[in-house]
C-alpha positions, 0 to 999 in steps of 0.5 A: 468255702463249700458250694452249699454255703451259698444257699438260695437267695443268700443275702450279704450286707447291703451297703447304704439304703434309701427311703423314698422322698415324698412325691411332692418333693420329687415333683419340684425337681423337673426336667432331670435327664438320664443317659442309659447305656446298655452294652448289649442289644435292646432285643436281648436286654430290654428287661434291664431298662424296664427294671431300672424304670420300675425302680425309678417309678417306685421313688416317684420319678416318671418318664415324661413328667419329671424325668427323661431317659435317653437309652442307647444300645451298644449292641456289643460294638464298643467302637460305637461308645465314643459317638454315643457318649458324645451325644449324651454329654452334648444333651447335658444329661444329669447322670449316666447309667452304664452296663458292663466294663467297656461302657463304664470305663469309656464313660469315665474317660469321657467325663470327670464331672457327670455322675456315673452309676455302673452296673454289672462290673465284676471288679470295679477296683481291679479295672481301675473304675473306682479307687475303693468300694467304700470310697469310690472317689471321682464321679463313678459308683455302682454295683460289683458283681463279685467276680472272684467269689462267684466264678469259683462257685460256678466252677465248683457247681460244674465239678459237682454236676460233671465230676468226670469232666477234666477238660473245660473250655472258657469262652470270653471276650478279651476286649472286655476288661471285666471278662479278662479278670473273670478268666483268670479267676476261672483258671485258678478255680479250675486248677484247684480241682485238678482240671485243665482249662483252655481260654477260647476268645470271641471278640465279634459274632463271627468269632463265635462260630470260629470258637465252636469250630475249634471246640468241635475239633478239640472236644472239651467236656464242658463249656464255661461262659464268661458273661459280657455284652457279646456273649449275653447278646448272642446267647441264643446262637451260642447255646444252639452251637453248644447243644449241637456239640452236646456241650454242658454249659455253665454260666453266670446269667440266668437267661442262658438256662432258658436258652439251653444251658445246663446251669447258671449261678449269679447275681440278678442283673435285673435286680441290680438295675432296679437297685441302681435307681436308688443310687440315681435318686440320691445323686439327683437329690445332690449326693456325690458319687464319690461318697456313695459306696459301690454296692454288692449283690443281695441276691444270687440265683441258681437255675438248672435246666433239667431238660438239658441235663436229661438230653446230655445224660447228666444226673443232677444231684438232688441237693442241687435241685433242692437249692435251685431258684428255677428248674426247667423240666 
């Protein structure tokens, strides 16, 4: 499948759908409580909570009136998850909303009865979060981020922008189950182009510094970043180190481009959190997560930092610029 098949704002079939209930009906359901677990930090990812709240507001749910959101921020420290989950479950939340694989899997292990809506999961079936996309089973549903398809597209994007690059380093967190699968997808895609890839591990903020020390010694031609709570939360630091080494960075999260990455191609995570409100709305009205299909992305965003390209001496093909949803000049 060629890159040009993935046009700007491409849409794929959306599973499910909902219409807002009358506000009067919502008003009868007072006191609902949602536990919101964001895998990163509030400073880096407040937009996800804001988008989720906006989605709820559009459906008639208002915090402080008929809804309470108990938001907790893991800050890429997964060892905090048991305590956070114990606190939220003790508070008798009606629904848990979780971001990324570690938080979602920890929530599933902590409760088999409280409904869970998981967001930003590369392969929910592959990590055993759900039984299938169409029939999740159990108490978990949510959103898949199409890891295999989009990882291959990102490698294709990198090759199109850097046709002479042959050595690609892949930065990832081996303790994130979704990131592990994404690395395998990236290695497969890189091999298809006859390139060489090396996996560079980072589990903690200190590991980020060590990873770039290794990269400085080995001189890769480009850096492919696998999104997870650690890399997303520390994206500014990662991009400072990458630009110091004049590394072209390709990733899946648009915010990296604002920090200096060459390009990103991925789903709109804020949009996914906004859409998660619809699943939560259905559950609060009595739907079972086991019967709510795991939804897939409806939007794909291509962002290009032309300023970074010029600094690195990279000529971005005009056809890519024409397709981009955002170009930073």
